[in-house]
N, C-alpha and C positions, 0 to 999 in steps of 0.2 A: 451587430454587437452581441457578445455573449455575456450574460450576467450569471455568475456562479454564486449562488447563495450557500455559503458554507458555515460550519459551526466552530471553526478553529480561531484561536486568537492570532494576532499579528506576531511574526510574519506567518503566512500560510505554510503549514507543515505537512500537508498531505501530498503524497507522491504524484497523484494525478493532477492536482491543482498546480503544483510547481512545474512538473515536467511537461504535461500536455497543454493545459490551458495557458499558463503564464509564459511558457517558452515556445513550444511548437506552434500552437494555434495563433498566439498573439503575434508571431513573426510573419504571418501571412499578410500579403498586401491588401487583401479585401476584407480583412477581419480585424476588429479591435476588441480587446477583452477588458471587462470591468469585473472585479471581484468584490463581493460584499462580505466583509469580515468583521469580527469583533474588535472593538477598540482595546488597546493595551493599557489596562489599569484605568486611571482617571483621565488619561490624555485622549483628546479627540481632535482629529484633523480630517477634514472632509475627503481629501484625495491624497494618496501616497503611491509612489511607484513601487512595483515589485516585479523584478525581471522585466518582461516586455509588456506587462499589464499594469493597469491602474487599480488601486484598491480604494473602495469607499469604506472608511472605518466609521462605525456607528453602532453596530449591534452590541448589546451587552453580552457578557459571558453566558453561555447557554445553560442556565441553571434556574430551577424553581419558577417563579412568576415571570422572570425575565424572558423565558421562552415566548410568552404571549406578548410581552412588550416588543420583542423583536419582530413579531408579525406586523405590528402597526408601523414600525420603523421601515421595514422593507416595502410595505404598501405605499407609504409616503414618499420614500426615495424612488420607488419604481414609477409612480405616477409622474413625478417631476422629470425623471430621466426619459420616460417614454414620450412625453410631450416635447422635450428638448430635442431628442433625436429625430422625431417625426418631422419637426420643423426643418431639420437639416436634410430631410429626404432619406434618412437611414432606416433600415429595418432592424428590429430588435428581436433577438432570440434569447429566451430565458432558459438557463441551465441550472438545474437544482440537483444537489447531491445529498441523498439519504434523508435529510431532516423533514419529517412530515409537516411541521409548522411552516417551514419555508416553501414546501410544495403547495400548501394551501394558499400562501400569499401569492405565489406565482400563478396558480390557477385563477385567482381573483383578478390578476393583471392580464391574463391571457387574451381577453377580447381586444386589447390594445397592442398586443405583440404579434409577431409573425409566426412564432413557433415556441413550443415548450418541450424541453427535453428533460427527462428524469433519469438519473443514474443512481443505482443502488449498489453499494460495494460490500454490504453486510446485512444480514436479515435481522435488523434491530427489532422489527415488529414481532419477531418470533422468539428472540433470545435475550433481549435487553430489558432489564427492569422487571417489575412485578406484573401480575396478570392485568391490572388496570391500565398500566402504562402501555403494555403491548397491545391491549385491546383498543385503546384510544389511538395509537399509531395506525393500526389497521383501519380504523374508522376514517381517519383523515386521508389515508392513502386511497381508499375507495371513493371518498367524496371528491377529492381533488383529481384523482386519476383519470376521470372522464374527459378532462381538458388537456391531458398530456398527448402530444403529437408523436413522440418517439421515446423509446426506452433503451437503455443500455446498462451493462453491468460489467464486472471484472472477470466474469467467466460465463460460459454458455448457460450453466445452471442458474446463475444469478439473473440473467436476462429473462429466462423462462419464469422465474418466480415473480419478478416485478411486473412482468407483462400481465399477470393475472389481476393486478389492481388497476390496470390501465387498458380497458377493453377496446378503446378506439385508437390506440397507439400503434405505430410501426414498431415491430420488433427489430431493433437495430443490432449491429454486430457487437460482440463483447470487446472491451479494451482492457487488457490485464494491467495490473499495477506493476510498473517497471522502475528501473533506476533513473534518477534525474541528474546523476553526475557521472563523469567518465574518469576512470583510472587507467593510466597508460601502462598496461602490462602486456601489450601485444608482442613485444620483442621477447624471444625465448629466454627464460631464466632457468638455469639448471636447478632441478628440484632436489631437495634433501641432501645437498652437498655442503651447505654453509651452516647447518645446524643438525642436531641429533633429533630423530623422530619428526613428526609432523606437528604443525601448529593449527589446531582446530579452533574455530570461533563460532559462537552463537550470538546473534544480536536480535533482540526482540523482547516480547512480553514474557514475564515469568509468573503470571497470575495463576491461581490454582487450576483454572480450566486448561492450562497448557501442560499440566502434569510434568513439570520439569523435574520433580523428584525421581520419576522413572528414568529420565534422560541421565541424571546424575548417577543413579544406580548403575546404569549401563557403562558410564565412563569409569566409575570405580572398578567394576568387574574387568574392564579392558586393561586398566592399569595393573590390577592384581594378577592378570594373566601374563603381564610382561610388556605391555605397551610402553614405549618411551616417549610418547607424544605429550604435548601440553594442550589443555582445554580451557579456553577463555569464554566466559559467559558475561554478556554486557546487557544491561537494561533493567536489572532487578532493583526493587526498592530495598531500603534497609530491613524492613520486616520480612520481605521475601528472601533476602540473603540469610537472615537469621534462621528461617525455616529450612532453607536448603543446606545450611551447615549442619543441621541435625540428621541429615541422611547418613546412614551407616557408611563409614569410610571416608566421607568427604573431608572431614576435619584433618585427617591424617595427610591426605594428598594436597590439601591447601597448604599445610606447613612445609611440604616439600616443593611447592611451586608448580605442581603438575596440574592443579585445578586453580583457576583464578575467577573469582566472582566480583563483578564490577557493577556499579550503579549506572544510570543513564549517562550517556556521553553527548556533548554538543554535536550537532550534525556535522559541523566542520571537521570533527575528529574522526568520523567514520571512514573516510577514504584512507587515512593513515592506518587505522586498525585492519582494514581489509588488505592493504598492501603488505602488511607484516604477517598475514596468515596464509595458510596453504589450503585448508579445507573449510568450507562453510557448512554449518549444521542447519538444516531446515526441517525440523522435527515437529510435526503438528499432529495432535491426536485426531484420528479419522472419524470423529463424531459428527452428527448432523449439523452442529453449529459452525463447523469449519469446512464442510465438504465443498462449498462453492467458493472457497477462498482463492485469491490470486496471490501467490507467495512473493511479495515484494522483495524480501531479503534474498530469496533464491536467485532472482534476476540480478540483484546487485552483486551477489557472490560470483556468478558466472561472468558478469561484465568486468569484474575486478581480476579475473584470471584465476579464481579459486576452483578447485574441484568441489563437489557437493555430496553430502550424504543427506538424503531426504526420505521422509516416511511415505509409505503407500497409503492409498485411500483418499487422497486429494487429487482429483483428476488433472487440474492445471499443473500441479507439481509433478505428477508422473509424466505428463506430456513434455515439460521442459527438460527433465532429466533424460528421458529416452531420446528425444530429438538431438540434444546437445552431445550425448555420449560422453559426458564429463563428470560422471559420478556414479553413485550406487543408490538404489531404492531399497528400503528395509521395512519389514513389518513392524508394527507398534508393540514390540516386546523386547525385553532385555537381551535375550540371547541373539536375536536378529541384529540389534544395534551393535553389540560387541563384535559379531562377525563382520558387519559393515566397516567398523573402525579398523579391524585387523586386515581386512581385504585391501583397504586403501593404503595402509602402512606397508603392505607387501609388494606394492607396485614398484617396478624398477624406475630409476630416474627418467629413462627414455619413455617408458609407458606413462608415467605421471605427466611429463611435458607434452606428450601427444594428446592426452585427454584434456589438458589445460588449454592447449591451442584450439581444440575442437570446441570447447566451451566459449572461448573468446570469439571465435568466428560465428558461432550460433547467436551469441548475445549481440554482436554488431549487426547481424543481418535481420534478426527477428525480435530482439528484446530492447528496441529503442522506440520512444514515442513517435519519432518521425515515421517509422514504418507503419504506424496506425493512423496517420493523418487522413488517408483516404477513407478509412472507416469512420472517423469523426465527421468528415465532410458529408458522408452518406446520411448522417443524422440531421445535418443542417438542411439538406435538400438542395434546391436550385436557388436559394435566396442569395442575393449578392448584396454585400455591404460596401458601398463605394466610397464613402467619405471617411477619411482618417483625420 
């Protein structure tokens, strides 16, 4: 059994949890998956199904003192489940993602489990919160890390980083963050014949650290240069939209419908938005905080049959674009982004469709969680879980 101690509310909304754990891993005949998640509001139900996994709802939202309360909840739940599964003759594997408090809980439970796996998908201990919070996270990682058996991350750099906190652990393979839904655009669709210009889309964070003002400045410059495309940005808060509207030229192009700024959309709406787009924007500042990122949206764009424009300086992002041959890589500056936009607009329909099909093929072969199942099993080792 795999227990994933995660910090999200019901339903689980992390790509790895949904796609790998709850779908691919849980579908294996010798493995059953249990997810430990936060309860939704005041409602509490001991077990609820999610995809092919079962969820234990009980953790409080991960804020303030409740972080420590959750530690005792996981310990209590873990002791009960460990005893229950051992009586059934099952082996238990503890899988923890990111949270240092949950890693500490799993480390305390490790003597009664078969294996402890730790996955880190973001360097929270280096870039989240103030100095005290980051220092406390590093302290917990070092204290609990000695009981970790295997580590993984969403990029090779991520695996190397987290392995430093877990000196006795196997350095497992990285498993990137990928799309957990499929959009059927494998059949050729003539590009740029049913509408004028291209339809660009960006879905994701608009926080100050993502420097979206520079991206909007590039879009405005491309439009003023003669671009006939439409640029949609999805995921900004009201305050972030207000800030972005103040970028020079944005208000003008908003009024003309060439720039569209939208708030967060329900996940069920994302496939429709991708289906209606031609090019996905995966523009991430190449700073230290993002360098080990695994670009989830880039994988979703390619899987949905979009071409991509991505920024250089993120190794996983560069690898996806180069291997897929379905887009362009640009430097993190306005002129380079404008050139990238114009280059994509100048592709002929035949060239556009060829690149699109290359991206779909690459996504089907290499950007699905099923293709990383063997990598996940290498983290588990030779442990067999026989009772379902």
